[in-house]
KEKE-3310 file (N, C-alpha, C; in steps of 0.2 Angstrom, whole numbers, plus 5000, padded with zeros to 4 digits):
npx = (5082:5078:5085:5087:5075:5066:5069:5067:5055:5053:5059:5047:5038:5031:5025:5028:5041:5047:5049:5045:5027:5014:4997:4988:4994:4995:4983:4984:4994:4995:4985:4990:5002:4992:4987:5003:5002:4990:4992:5004:5002:4989:4993:4989:4982:4975:4972:4971:4956:4953:4943:4948:4954:4968:4959:4957:4968:4975:4964:4969:4981:4980:4972:4982:4993:4986:4986:4997:5002:5000:5015:5017:5013:5016:5022:5010:5003:5007:5010:4997:4992:4999:4993:4979:4979:4985:4973:4963:4967:4968:4954:4948:4954:4946:4936:4935:4937:4926:4917:4920:4918:4904:4902:4907:4899:4887:4890:4892:4877:4872:4868:4874:4884:4902:4918:4928:4938:4949:4955:4966:4983:4992:5002:5014:5028:5028:5019:5007:4991:4977:4961:4950:4941:4937:4925:4924:4910:4903:4897:4908:4922:4919:4926:4928:4925:4925:4919:4918:4914:4907:4901:4892:4898:4903:4905:4913:4912:4925:4929:4933:4934:4923:4923:4911:4908:4910:4916:4920:4929:4945:4949:4953:4956:4944:4939:4952:4959:4951:4953:4962:4966:4958:4966:4977:4974:4970:4980:4987:4979:4980:4992:4994:4988:4975:4962:4952:4940:4925:4928:4920:4918:4913:4907:4906:4894:4891:4888:4873:4874:4870:4875:4880:4882:4891:4900:4899:4907:4910:4903:4892:4882:4872:4876:4863:4861:4872:4873:4863:4870:4880:4876:4869:4879:4884:4890:4898:4901:4900:4907:4912:4910:4923:4932:4930:4935:4947:4952:4950:4961:4973:4971:4971:4984:4991:4994:5001:5010:5013:5026:5026:5032:5027:5016:5017:5026:5031:5042:5047:5034:5033:5045:5040:5029:5036:5045:5034:5030:5042:5041:5031:5030:5044:5039:5031:5037:5046:5035:5031:5046:5041:5031:5035:5045:5038:5030:5039:5043:5031:5029:5043:5039:5030:5036:5042:5033:5026:5038:5039:5028:5031:5041:5033:5026:5033:5041:5028:5027:5026:5045:5051:5064:5080:5088:5107:5121:5138:5150:5163:5168:5171:5186:5182:5190:5190:5179:5175:5182:5178:5165:5168:5176:5162:5158:5162:5151:5140:5124:5118:5120:5114:5102:5100:5103:5090:5081:5084:5078:5070:5065:5067:5062:5065:5078:5095:5104:5118:5127:5140:5149:5142:5132:5120:5111:5102:5091:5081:5078:5090:5100:5113:5119:5131:5140:5151:5150:5140:5128:5121:5114:5106:5099:5088:5076:5074:5074:5062:5054:5057:5064:5083:5095:5111)
npy = (4990:4988:4992:4992:4987:4999:5007:5003:5005:5018:5022:5017:5025:5035:5050:5068:5070:5084:5101:5111:5117:5121:5128:5120:5108:5103:5097:5084:5076:5076:5068:5055:5055:5048:5036:5029:5026:5019:5007:5001:4998:4991:4981:4983:4988:5004:5017:5034:5040:5028:5014:5016:5025:5037:5035:5023:5017:5019:5013:5000:4999:4998:4988:4977:4985:4981:4966:4960:4965:4975:4981:4993:5005:5018:5024:5021:5033:5043:5042:5044:5056:5063:5061:5064:5076:5078:5071:5081:5090:5085:5084:5098:5103:5095:5097:5112:5112:5107:5116:5126:5123:5121:5133:5139:5133:5137:5151:5149:5148:5161:5171:5181:5189:5183:5184:5171:5168:5159:5153:5163:5169:5185:5196:5206:5215:5212:5205:5191:5184:5174:5173:5166:5168:5176:5188:5195:5207:5215:5226:5228:5220:5206:5199:5184:5175:5160:5152:5138:5134:5123:5127:5138:5157:5172:5188:5204:5221:5224:5217:5205:5189:5174:5156:5150:5137:5124:5133:5152:5154:5162:5166:5176:5191:5194:5206:5214:5204:5204:5218:5218:5208:5216:5228:5224:5218:5230:5237:5230:5230:5245:5245:5239:5248:5248:5258:5264:5253:5245:5238:5225:5215:5198:5187:5170:5158:5143:5133:5127:5135:5148:5165:5180:5195:5211:5220:5232:5235:5222:5211:5197:5184:5171:5153:5153:5166:5170:5174:5185:5195:5197:5200:5213:5222:5238:5251:5264:5263:5254:5240:5235:5219:5218:5225:5219:5205:5209:5214:5202:5195:5199:5200:5187:5185:5188:5181:5172:5156:5151:5143:5135:5127:5117:5117:5106:5094:5084:5072:5068:5064:5052:5045:5043:5033:5024:5020:5014:5003:4996:4989:4984:4976:4968:4961:4954:4944:4939:4931:4924:4917:4910:4902:4893:4887:4881:4873:4864:4860:4853:4842:4835:4831:4822:4813:4808:4803:4793:4783:4781:4774:4766:4754:4752:4744:4733:4730:4724:4711:4694:4686:4679:4678:4682:4697:4698:4707:4704:4705:4707:4711:4705:4709:4716:4706:4697:4691:4691:4681:4668:4668:4663:4650:4644:4639:4624:4616:4606:4601:4590:4594:4606:4600:4596:4605:4613:4604:4603:4618:4616:4610:4615:4627:4640:4653:4660:4671:4676:4690:4694:4685:4672:4663:4646:4639:4628:4627:4623:4603:4602:4599:4604:4615:4621:4634:4642:4659:4660:4663:4680:4695:4697:4685:4682:4686:4672:4664:4667:4660:4649:4641:4639:4644:4639)
npz = (5056:5040:5027:5014:5008:5014:5006:4990:4991:4993:4980:4972:4975:4963:4963:4964:4959:4955:4963:4959:4959:4946:4949:4943:4941:4953:4961:4951:4954:4971:4968:4961:4973:4981:4974:4976:4988:4990:4979:4985:4998:4995:4989:4975:4958:4957:4952:4949:4953:4958:4966:4981:4993:5005:5015:5016:5017:5027:5035:5032:5037:5048:5056:5050:5060:5071:5073:5071:5086:5090:5086:5078:5083:5084:5074:5065:5071:5067:5054:5051:5057:5045:5035:5036:5034:5020:5014:5017:5008:4998:4995:4998:4985:4977:4979:4976:4962:4956:4960:4952:4939:4939:4940:4929:4919:4923:4916:4904:4901:4895:4883:4878:4868:4873:4881:4889:4899:4908:4925:4927:4929:4937:4943:4951:4955:4968:4972:4968:4961:4956:4946:4946:4934:4921:4914:4898:4891:4883:4892:4898:4911:4920:4934:4942:4958:4964:4976:4986:4998:5012:5022:5034:5030:5035:5033:5037:5043:5038:5027:5031:5030:5035:5043:5046:5060:5070:5078:5076:5061:5054:5037:5026:5019:5010:5004:5003:4995:4982:4977:4973:4963:4954:4953:4948:4935:4929:4929:4920:4908:4906:4903:4890:4882:4883:4890:4902:4902:4912:4927:4936:4949:4957:4972:4971:4978:4978:4983:4995:5008:5021:5021:5029:5024:5028:5022:5011:5001:4994:4985:4982:4978:4975:4964:4954:4952:4945:4932:4932:4939:4930:4918:4920:4924:4928:4914:4908:4892:4880:4873:4858:4845:4841:4849:4862:4859:4855:4870:4876:4871:4874:4888:4889:4884:4896:4906:4919:4921:4935:4945:4963:4975:4983:5000:5007:5016:5007:5005:5019:5020:5013:5017:5030:5027:5023:5032:5043:5032:5034:5047:5049:5039:5044:5055:5049:5043:5052:5061:5049:5051:5064:5062:5054:5063:5070:5062:5060:5072:5074:5066:5069:5082:5077:5072:5080:5087:5076:5079:5091:5092:5084:5090:5103:5098:5092:5102:5111:5101:5100:5101:5091:5087:5092:5090:5097:5097:5093:5105:5100:5088:5073:5060:5044:5035:5041:5043:5029:5026:5035:5030:5014:5018:5023:5010:5008:5014:5008:4997:5002:5018:5017:5018:5029:5039:5037:5041:5054:5055:5055:5065:5076:5089:5095:5093:5094:5086:5082:5077:5066:5061:5065:5078:5076:5085:5093:5105:5110:5114:5120:5109:5099:5085:5077:5067:5061:5053:5046:5050:5046:5048:5039:5035:5046:5037:5031:5041:5045:5038:5043:5036:5029:5019:5013)
capx = (5077:5079:5085:5086:5068:5065:5074:5064:5047:5054:5059:5041:5032:5031:5023:5032:5045:5048:5052:5038:5022:5010:4989:4985:4997:4995:4978:4986:5001:4992:4981:4995:5001:4986:4986:5005:5000:4985:4995:5008:4998:4984:4997:4986:4982:4967:4971:4970:4954:4950:4939:4952:4957:4970:4957:4955:4974:4976:4962:4970:4987:4979:4970:4987:4995:4983:4984:5004:5001:5002:5019:5020:5008:5021:5021:5003:4998:5013:5007:4988:4992:5000:4989:4973:4982:4984:4967:4960:4970:4964:4945:4948:4955:4942:4928:4936:4936:4919:4912:4922:4915:4898:4899:4910:4893:4882:4892:4892:4870:4872:4867:4876:4892:4906:4922:4928:4945:4948:4962:4973:4986:4994:5007:5019:5036:5028:5012:5002:4984:4972:4956:4944:4935:4934:4921:4922:4904:4900:4896:4913:4924:4920:4930:4922:4930:4920:4920:4913:4914:4901:4898:4891:4901:4904:4910:4912:4913:4932:4928:4936:4929:4925:4920:4908:4907:4909:4919:4922:4936:4945:4951:4956:4952:4941:4939:4958:4959:4947:4953:4973:4963:4954:4972:4983:4970:4968:4987:4989:4976:4982:4999:4996:4986:4967:4961:4944:4937:4924:4929:4915:4919:4908:4911:4897:4894:4891:4883:4866:4874:4870:4880:4879:4889:4890:4904:4896:4913:4911:4896:4892:4879:4874:4877:4858:4861:4877:4872:4860:4874:4887:4873:4865:4882:4884:4896:4896:4905:4899:4911:4909:4914:4932:4935:4928:4941:4955:4952:4948:4966:4978:4973:4975:4995:4994:4994:5009:5009:5020:5027:5026:5035:5018:5019:5018:5032:5030:5048:5046:5028:5037:5047:5037:5026:5042:5046:5029:5030:5047:5040:5025:5032:5046:5035:5027:5044:5047:5030:5034:5049:5039:5026:5043:5050:5032:5028:5047:5042:5026:5033:5048:5036:5026:5039:5044:5027:5028:5045:5037:5022:5033:5044:5031:5022:5037:5040:5024:5028:5031:5048:5055:5072:5086:5096:5110:5124:5145:5154:5170:5166:5179:5185:5181:5196:5191:5172:5175:5185:5173:5162:5172:5177:5157:5156:5162:5145:5137:5117:5115:5120:5109:5096:5102:5101:5083:5078:5084:5078:5062:5064:5069:5058:5068:5085:5096:5107:5122:5130:5146:5153:5136:5132:5116:5112:5095:5090:5076:5078:5097:5103:5115:5123:5137:5144:5154:5151:5133:5121:5119:5107:5098:5097:5083:5069:5075:5073:5055:5052:5057:5069:5088:5096:5116)
capy = (4993:4984:4999:4989:4987:5005:5011:4999:5007:5024:5020:5014:5029:5041:5056:5075:5071:5090:5102:5116:5114:5124:5126:5116:5102:5101:5091:5078:5075:5074:5060:5052:5052:5046:5031:5025:5021:5014:5003:4999:4994:4985:4977:4980:4995:5006:5022:5040:5041:5022:5015:5015:5031:5035:5033:5013:5013:5018:5007:4992:4999:4998:4982:4975:4983:4978:4958:4960:4967:4985:4985:4999:5011:5027:5026:5024:5037:5050:5042:5046:5063:5069:5058:5065:5084:5078:5068:5088:5094:5084:5084:5104:5103:5090:5102:5118:5112:5103:5123:5131:5119:5123:5141:5137:5130:5143:5156:5147:5150:5166:5169:5187:5189:5185:5178:5169:5166:5154:5152:5170:5172:5189:5195:5211:5214:5211:5201:5187:5185:5170:5174:5160:5169:5182:5188:5198:5209:5224:5230:5228:5216:5204:5194:5180:5171:5155:5149:5131:5133:5119:5129:5146:5162:5179:5195:5208:5227:5228:5213:5198:5181:5170:5151:5146:5129:5122:5138:5156:5152:5167:5163:5178:5196:5194:5215:5216:5200:5205:5223:5215:5206:5221:5233:5220:5219:5235:5240:5228:5231:5251:5245:5237:5252:5246:5261:5266:5247:5244:5231:5223:5207:5195:5182:5165:5152:5138:5127:5131:5138:5156:5168:5185:5198:5216:5225:5235:5235:5215:5208:5189:5179:5160:5152:5152:5176:5172:5175:5192:5200:5198:5205:5219:5227:5242:5253:5270:5263:5248:5237:5231:5214:5220:5227:5212:5200:5212:5215:5194:5192:5205:5197:5179:5184:5191:5176:5170:5152:5151:5135:5136:5122:5113:5117:5100:5089:5077:5071:5068:5060:5046:5041:5040:5027:5017:5016:5011:4998:4991:4989:4979:4966:4963:4957:4948:4941:4935:4929:4918:4912:4908:4898:4887:4881:4878:4867:4860:4858:4851:4837:4833:4828:4816:4807:4804:4798:4786:4779:4778:4769:4758:4753:4751:4739:4728:4726:4721:4706:4688:4688:4671:4678:4687:4698:4700:4711:4702:4710:4707:4711:4704:4712:4713:4703:4689:4689:4686:4674:4662:4667:4659:4643:4640:4634:4615:4615:4604:4602:4587:4598:4612:4598:4595:4615:4614:4600:4607:4623:4615:4605:4623:4632:4647:4654:4665:4674:4679:4696:4696:4677:4673:4655:4646:4638:4624:4628:4616:4597:4598:4596:4613:4616:4628:4635:4650:4664:4658:4669:4687:4696:4695:4678:4683:4684:4668:4661:4670:4656:4644:4639:4643:4642:4641)
capz = (5052:5031:5024:5005:5009:5014:4998:4987:4991:4991:4972:4970:4973:4956:4962:4965:4958:4955:4968:4961:4953:4946:4953:4937:4940:4959:4960:4948:4958:4975:4968:4959:4978:4985:4972:4977:4994:4990:4976:4990:5006:4997:4982:4968:4954:4956:4946:4954:4956:4960:4971:4986:4995:5008:5022:5016:5017:5035:5040:5033:5042:5057:5057:5050:5065:5077:5072:5075:5092:5088:5083:5072:5083:5084:5065:5062:5073:5062:5046:5049:5055:5040:5028:5035:5030:5014:5011:5016:5004:4989:4995:4997:4978:4971:4979:4971:4954:4953:4960:4948:4934:4939:4939:4921:4916:4924:4914:4898:4898:4894:4879:4875:4865:4878:4880:4896:4902:4915:4931:4924:4935:4937:4947:4949:4957:4975:4973:4965:4961:4952:4944:4942:4927:4920:4909:4897:4887:4880:4898:4903:4912:4927:4938:4946:4962:4966:4984:4987:5006:5016:5029:5032:5028:5038:5031:5040:5038:5036:5024:5033:5029:5042:5040:5054:5060:5080:5081:5069:5059:5048:5032:5023:5018:5004:5001:5000:4989:4978:4976:4970:4957:4949:4954:4943:4931:4926:4928:4912:4903:4904:4901:4883:4880:4885:4894:4900:4901:4918:4929:4940:4952:4961:4975:4969:4983:4975:4989:4998:5013:5023:5017:5030:5022:5029:5018:5005:4994:4992:4979:4983:4975:4974:4958:4950:4952:4943:4923:4929:4939:4924:4912:4922:4926:4924:4912:4905:4890:4878:4868:4852:4846:4842:4855:4867:4855:4858:4877:4879:4868:4877:4895:4888:4883:4903:4913:4920:4923:4939:4949:4967:4979:4988:5004:5012:5016:5003:5007:5024:5022:5009:5024:5036:5026:5021:5039:5043:5032:5036:5052:5049:5035:5048:5060:5046:5041:5060:5059:5044:5054:5069:5059:5050:5068:5074:5059:5060:5079:5074:5060:5073:5087:5073:5069:5086:5090:5074:5080:5099:5092:5079:5095:5108:5093:5088:5107:5110:5097:5105:5098:5087:5086:5097:5088:5100:5095:5095:5108:5099:5081:5070:5055:5037:5030:5044:5041:5023:5027:5036:5025:5010:5020:5021:5003:5008:5015:5001:4996:5009:5023:5019:5019:5039:5042:5036:5045:5061:5057:5056:5073:5082:5092:5097:5089:5095:5079:5085:5073:5063:5062:5070:5077:5076:5092:5093:5110:5112:5114:5122:5102:5097:5079:5077:5061:5059:5048:5043:5050:5047:5050:5033:5036:5047:5033:5028:5047:5047:5036:5045:5031:5030:5012:5013)
cpx = (5080:5079:5085:5079:5065:5065:5069:5058:5049:5052:5051:5036:5035:5031:5028:5036:5051:5051:5047:5034:5018:5002:4987:4987:4997:4991:4980:4990:4999:4988:4985:4999:5000:4988:4994:5005:4997:4987:4998:5006:4993:4988:4992:4985:4976:4968:4970:4964:4949:4944:4941:4954:4963:4968:4958:4962:4977:4972:4966:4978:4987:4976:4977:4990:4993:4984:4992:5004:5004:5011:5023:5015:5011:5020:5016:5000:5003:5009:5001:4987:4993:4996:4983:4974:4980:4977:4961:4962:4968:4956:4944:4950:4950:4936:4930:4936:4930:4914:4914:4920:4908:4897:4903:4902:4890:4885:4890:4882:4867:4873:4870:4882:4896:4911:4925:4933:4945:4957:4967:4976:4992:4998:5011:5025:5034:5021:5008:4996:4982:4967:4953:4943:4935:4931:4920:4917:4905:4897:4903:4916:4922:4921:4924:4925:4923:4922:4913:4910:4905:4897:4896:4895:4898:4907:4909:4913:4919:4933:4933:4932:4930:4921:4915:4906:4906:4911:4920:4928:4937:4949:4955:4951:4950:4941:4947:4958:4954:4950:4963:4970:4960:4961:4976:4978:4970:4974:4990:4988:4979:4991:4999:4989:4977:4966:4951:4938:4930:4923:4924:4919:4913:4910:4904:4901:4890:4887:4877:4869:4871:4876:4877:4886:4888:4894:4899:4901:4913:4903:4897:4883:4879:4875:4871:4858:4867:4874:4868:4865:4880:4883:4869:4872:4884:4888:4894:4899:4903:4904:4908:4914:4920:4936:4934:4932:4947:4956:4953:4958:4972:4978:4975:4983:4996:4997:4999:5008:5016:5020:5027:5028:5028:5021:5016:5024:5033:5034:5047:5040:5030:5041:5046:5033:5030:5045:5042:5029:5033:5047:5035:5027:5039:5045:5031:5033:5046:5041:5028:5039:5045:5037:5030:5044:5042:5030:5034:5045:5037:5029:5039:5043:5030:5029:5041:5039:5028:5032:5043:5034:5024:5037:5039:5026:5029:5039:5037:5022:5031:5036:5050:5061:5074:5089:5101:5119:5134:5148:5161:5171:5172:5178:5184:5182:5192:5183:5170:5178:5181:5167:5163:5173:5168:5155:5159:5156:5141:5128:5114:5118:5116:5102:5098:5101:5094:5079:5079:5083:5069:5058:5065:5063:5059:5075:5088:5101:5110:5124:5137:5151:5148:5138:5123:5115:5104:5097:5083:5078:5085:5101:5105:5119:5126:5139:5144:5153:5144:5127:5122:5116:5103:5094:5091:5075:5069:5072:5064:5051:5051:5060:5078:5092:5105:5118)
cpy = (4992:4990:4998:4988:4995:5009:5012:5003:5013:5024:5021:5017:5036:5047:5061:5072:5079:5095:5111:5113:5121:5124:5120:5108:5098:5096:5083:5073:5072:5068:5055:5050:5047:5035:5026:5022:5019:5008:4999:4994:4989:4979:4977:4990:4998:5011:5027:5040:5033:5020:5014:5023:5029:5033:5025:5011:5014:5014:5002:4991:4998:4991:4977:4975:4982:4969:4957:4964:4975:4986:4991:5004:5017:5029:5026:5030:5043:5050:5045:5053:5066:5064:5063:5074:5083:5077:5076:5089:5094:5086:5094:5106:5100:5096:5107:5117:5111:5112:5126:5126:5120:5130:5141:5136:5133:5147:5154:5149:5155:5167:5176:5186:5190:5182:5177:5166:5162:5152:5156:5169:5179:5189:5204:5211:5212:5204:5196:5185:5177:5172:5169:5161:5174:5182:5194:5200:5216:5228:5231:5221:5213:5200:5191:5174:5165:5152:5141:5128:5127:5122:5136:5151:5169:5184:5201:5215:5229:5223:5205:5193:5177:5164:5149:5141:5127:5129:5144:5156:5160:5165:5166:5187:5198:5201:5216:5212:5202:5213:5224:5212:5211:5225:5230:5218:5222:5240:5236:5226:5239:5249:5244:5239:5254:5251:5263:5261:5248:5237:5230:5217:5206:5189:5176:5161:5148:5133:5132:5131:5146:5159:5176:5191:5206:5222:5225:5235:5228:5212:5202:5188:5171:5159:5153:5162:5177:5178:5183:5196:5202:5203:5210:5223:5234:5247:5259:5269:5254:5248:5235:5224:5213:5219:5221:5207:5203:5214:5208:5193:5196:5200:5191:5180:5188:5188:5173:5165:5150:5145:5137:5127:5121:5113:5112:5096:5083:5071:5065:5061:5051:5042:5041:5033:5021:5014:5012:5003:4994:4989:4983:4973:4964:4961:4951:4942:4936:4929:4921:4911:4908:4902:4893:4884:4880:4870:4863:4856:4851:4840:4831:4826:4822:4811:4804:4801:4792:4782:4776:4773:4762:4753:4749:4743:4731:4725:4721:4713:4700:4687:4678:4669:4683:4688:4701:4700:4706:4706:4711:4705:4709:4708:4710:4707:4691:4685:4687:4680:4669:4663:4662:4653:4640:4638:4627:4613:4613:4603:4596:4589:4603:4607:4596:4600:4613:4609:4602:4613:4620:4613:4611:4627:4638:4646:4659:4666:4678:4686:4696:4687:4674:4664:4655:4641:4634:4626:4626:4609:4597:4600:4604:4609:4621:4628:4643:4653:4663:4662:4675:4689:4697:4688:4676:4681:4678:4662:4662:4664:4647:4639:4643:4639:4642:4644)
cpz = (5042:5029:5015:5005:5008:5005:4990:4988:4992:4983:4971:4968:4967:4957:4965:4964:4955:4964:4965:4953:4954:4949:4947:4940:4949:4963:4958:4950:4965:4973:4965:4966:4981:4982:4972:4984:4994:4987:4982:4995:5003:4990:4976:4965:4955:4953:4950:4957:4958:4966:4981:4987:5001:5017:5021:5017:5025:5039:5040:5036:5046:5057:5057:5057:5070:5076:5074:5081:5095:5090:5083:5075:5083:5078:5062:5064:5067:5056:5044:5051:5049:5034:5030:5034:5023:5011:5012:5010:4997:4989:4994:4987:4974:4970:4977:4962:4952:4956:4955:4939:4934:4937:4930:4916:4917:4919:4907:4896:4895:4887:4874:4873:4871:4877:4886:4896:4908:4917:4926:4931:4933:4943:4945:4952:4965:4975:4966:4966:4956:4952:4941:4937:4926:4913:4902:4887:4884:4884:4901:4904:4916:4927:4944:4950:4964:4971:4984:4992:5006:5021:5028:5033:5032:5036:5034:5038:5035:5030:5026:5034:5034:5039:5050:5054:5067:5085:5073:5067:5053:5046:5029:5024:5012:5002:4999:4993:4981:4972:4972:4964:4952:4949:4948:4937:4925:4925:4920:4907:4901:4901:4894:4880:4879:4891:4896:4902:4910:4919:4936:4945:4956:4966:4975:4973:4975:4977:4991:5007:5016:5024:5020:5026:5023:5026:5011:4999:4991:4990:4982:4979:4977:4967:4952:4950:4947:4937:4926:4932:4934:4918:4915:4925:4923:4922:4910:4895:4887:4872:4864:4852:4845:4846:4863:4865:4856:4865:4878:4874:4872:4888:4896:4887:4891:4907:4913:4924:4927:4941:4956:4972:4984:4994:5009:5011:5013:5005:5013:5023:5019:5013:5026:5033:5026:5027:5042:5040:5033:5043:5051:5044:5038:5053:5057:5044:5048:5061:5057:5047:5058:5065:5056:5056:5068:5070:5058:5067:5076:5071:5064:5078:5083:5072:5075:5087:5086:5076:5086:5095:5090:5086:5097:5102:5090:5098:5112:5107:5099:5098:5097:5087:5090:5093:5093:5098:5095:5101:5106:5093:5078:5064:5050:5033:5036:5042:5035:5022:5031:5033:5018:5013:5021:5015:5005:5010:5008:5003:5003:5017:5025:5021:5027:5043:5042:5038:5054:5063:5056:5063:5078:5083:5093:5093:5092:5091:5084:5080:5073:5066:5067:5071:5079:5080:5090:5102:5115:5110:5115:5115:5099:5088:5077:5068:5058:5055:5043:5044:5052:5047:5047:5034:5042:5046:5030:5035:5049:5043:5035:5040:5030:5024:5014:5008)
residu = (MET:ASN:VAL:LYS:GLU:ARG:GLU:GLU:LEU:LEU:ILE:GLN:MET:GLU:SER:PHE:ARG:LYS:LYS:LEU:TYR:SER:LYS:GLN:GLU:LEU:LEU:PRO:GLU:MET:LEU:LYS:LEU:GLN:ASP:ASP:ILE:VAL:ARG:ILE:VAL:PHE:ASN:LYS:GLU:TYR:GLY:PRO:LEU:GLY:GLU:LYS:ARG:ILE:ASP:ASP:ALA:ILE:LYS:GLU:LEU:LYS:LYS:ILE:ASN:ASN:SER:ARG:GLY:GLY:ILE:ALA:ASN:GLU:GLN:ILE:SER:LEU:PHE:GLU:LYS:GLU:SER:THR:ASP:LEU:SER:ASN:ARG:ILE:LYS:ALA:GLU:ILE:SER:GLY:LYS:LYS:GLY:GLU:GLU:ARG:ALA:PHE:ARG:LYS:ILE:ASP:THR:ILE:SER:SER:TYR:LYS:ARG:VAL:LEU:LYS:ASN:ILE:GLU:LEU:GLU:ASN:GLU:LYS:GLN:LYS:THR:GLU:LEU:ASP:ALA:ILE:VAL:VAL:MET:LYS:ASN:GLY:LEU:THR:ILE:VAL:GLU:VAL:LYS:ASN:ASN:ALA:LYS:ASP:ILE:PHE:ILE:ASP:GLU:ASP:GLY:ASN:TYR:PHE:ILE:ASN:GLY:ASN:TYR:GLN:ARG:TRP:ASP:CYS:ASN:ILE:GLU:LYS:ALA:MET:LEU:LEU:LYS:GLU:SER:LEU:LEU:ARG:LYS:GLU:LEU:GLU:ARG:HIS:GLY:ILE:TYR:GLY:LEU:ALA:ILE:HIS:SER:ILE:VAL:VAL:PHE:THR:ASN:ASN:ILE:GLU:ILE:HIS:ASN:ILE:ASP:ARG:LYS:VAL:HIS:THR:CYS:PHE:LEU:GLY:GLN:LEU:PRO:PHE:TYR:ILE:ILE:ASN:GLY:SER:SER:SER:LYS:ILE:LEU:SER:ARG:GLU:LYS:ILE:ASP:SER:ALA:ALA:ARG:VAL:ILE:GLY:GLN:LEU:SER:HIS:VAL:SER:GLU:TYR:PRO:PHE:ASP:PHE:ASN:VAL:SER:LYS:TYR:LYS:GLU:ASN:PHE:ALA:ASP:LEU:MET:VAL:ALA:LEU:ASN:GLN:GLU:LYS:ASN:SER:GLU:LYS:LEU:TYR:GLU:THR:ASP:LYS:THR:MET:GLU:ALA:LYS:THR:MET:ARG:LEU:ASP:THR:GLN:SER:THR:GLN:TYR:PHE:GLU:ARG:LYS:GLN:SER:MET:PRO:PRO:ARG:PHE:THR:TYR:VAL:GLU:ASP:GLN:THR:PRO:LYS:LYS:ASP:GLU:GLU:MET:TRP:SER:GLN:ARG:THR:SER:SER:GLU:HIS:PHE:ASN:ARG:ARG:GLN:SER:THR:ILE:TRP:GLU:LYS:VAL:VAL:ASP:GLU:CYS:SER:ASP:PHE:ILE:ILE:PHE:GLY:GLY:GLY:ALA:THR:LEU:CYS:LYS:VAL:ALA:GLY:GLY:VAL:ALA:LEU:ILE:ALA:ALA:GLY:LEU:CYS:ARG:PRO:ARG:ILE:ALA:SER:LEU:LEU:LEU:ARG:ARG:LYS:MET:ILE:LEU)
# end
């Protein structure tokens, strides 16, 4: 494994650098993690809400893995399983945020004087809870719990909350959850000297699904019914605007923004992703080396072919001259002395050589202190040190200059 590359990938992922996160921080951080994955896989910036998602990254990684013979099947399988979990969490948070926004907009349609407090966190020594919205009006307080389920819901007589799909899945006890919210809110108000306020609670569903509720202690409605329920909540005490503002101010001060560890092993997820990328990149590097080797081999074969063709053409041409290596090559000093001794030939002798060359049909050129012989007509002229390999170019013109 390329340890350096693995560490560099982990450094590039900038999300989830803290250990604890508030609920409001969680979704932006998950989107940032998704952006880290997409950016590395596609080598491009898309932004937290860009056109690419983790699902797209998995498809791309599978494509790369398949093209390389399934070199990282095990890593792909593990990363896909963890990514599915993360994607579902992101979708649930986004869906929940959208549902809350729709509920808040519906509450804003109420024309009566009101104060609305959103995402209030309350706790005591043992328990914690979050209230999606609290509406303070003249008839008291209404706790609004927003549900954005896409599947049908069944609430039994004991308050057990079931989600119906291919099978019925228990989610929580909604009756106990709503009673806890009401209890903590009332105790905090009384601790601040506010007594006798009527507190109502309602579970509102933002999607068009079927709700079967047989628990009389749990009140449910759909989004369009929410304003009506809030306005018509019964109360024996009517609050003035000053009382509404005072109660809202106290509730706003009660909220505790708590931070929690994210119940998803982000560190392990990042490490598994880095291992997957390293495995795929190692195979890619091997492919590059293989391609380089194949290219070099092809170039070598091409050069060999060209050389072979060249020598075949040379051999097929009728030779005018034959070059024969001297079996007893002379030393450089001897060759130089022979070349120097040849300077006594004058131009008249050169003319004789030119005549001989013109009359010869074939020549034998011996290297190193070579001898030029006329083999046609039975006549031979010998001159030591005059015929070097370079003289061949001159002989091709049937001339020889001494």
